[in-house]
C-alpha positions as CSV (number, residue, x, y, z in Angstrom):
1,M,0.0,0.1,0.0
2,S,1.5,3.4,-1.0
3,A,1.5,6.5,1.1
4,L,-1.7,8.3,1.3
5,L,-2.0,11.8,0.0
6,K,-4.7,14.6,0.5
7,L,-7.0,14.7,-2.5
8,S,-5.9,18.2,-3.0
9,E,-2.5,17.1,-3.6
10,L,-3.0,14.8,-6.5
11,A,-1.6,15.9,-9.7
12,V,-3.9,16.9,-12.8
13,N,-5.1,13.7,-14.4
14,Q,-3.6,11.5,-11.4
15,S,-6.1,8.7,-10.3
16,G,-6.5,7.5,-6.8
17,T,-8.9,5.5,-4.5
18,V,-10.4,7.2,-1.6
19,R,-9.3,5.8,1.8
20,E,-10.4,8.2,4.5
21,M,-13.0,10.7,4.9
22,P,-14.2,13.0,7.9
23,K,-17.5,11.4,9.3
24,A,-19.0,14.5,10.4
25,G,-19.8,17.9,8.9
26,V,-22.6,18.9,6.4
27,A,-20.4,18.9,3.3
28,F,-18.9,15.6,3.9
29,I,-22.4,14.0,4.5
30,R,-23.4,15.3,1.1
31,L,-20.5,14.2,-0.5
32,R,-21.2,10.6,0.9
33,E,-24.9,10.9,-0.3
34,M,-23.2,11.7,-3.9
35,G,-21.2,8.7,-3.8
36,L,-17.9,9.8,-2.4
37,M,-16.9,7.3,0.0
38,A,-14.0,5.1,1.0
39,G,-13.0,2.6,-1.6
40,T,-14.3,5.0,-4.6
41,P,-11.9,5.6,-7.4
42,V,-11.4,9.3,-8.3
43,R,-9.3,11.3,-10.7
44,L,-8.3,14.9,-10.5
45,V,-9.4,16.5,-13.9
46,R,-8.2,20.1,-13.3
47,V,-7.6,23.0,-10.8
48,A,-9.0,26.6,-11.0
49,P,-6.4,29.2,-12.2
50,L,-6.1,30.4,-8.7
51,G,-5.9,26.9,-7.4
52,D,-9.5,26.8,-5.9
53,P,-11.8,25.0,-6.5
54,I,-10.7,21.6,-8.0
55,E,-12.9,19.3,-10.4
56,I,-12.8,15.7,-9.9
57,K,-14.3,12.7,-11.7
58,V,-16.1,10.3,-9.5
59,R,-18.6,7.4,-10.6
60,G,-18.9,8.8,-14.0
61,Y,-19.6,12.5,-13.4
62,S,-17.6,15.6,-12.6
63,L,-17.7,17.1,-9.0
64,T,-16.1,20.4,-7.9
65,L,-14.8,20.8,-4.4
66,R,-13.2,23.5,-2.4
67,K,-9.5,22.9,-1.8
68,S,-10.1,23.1,1.8
69,E,-12.6,20.2,1.6
70,A,-10.4,18.1,-0.7
71,A,-7.6,18.6,1.9
72,E,-9.6,16.6,4.4
73,I,-10.1,13.5,2.0
74,L,-7.2,11.0,2.0
75,V,-6.5,9.0,-1.2
76,E,-4.3,6.1,-2.2
77,P,-2.8,7.2,-5.5
78,A,-3.1,4.8,-8.2
79,A,0.2,3.1,-9.4
80,A,1.8,4.6,-12.4
81,N,2.0,2.2,-15.5
């Protein structure tokens, strides 16, 4: 198992698997309702010009997150081929 990174630290077009998320907070409850939970594969699509927000691809759709929210989600980066 590789080292965990914050979702906000992934490089553009880098994929990973969500391993840990906060269990409390309205934003994180809503993210779980939208399918973002431990074990979910994600890919960082792009970052806004000033670095916030970021866009991820999850379960076939695009989701935009604040960088502060993404910093609380830990992912295991996918192995590079």
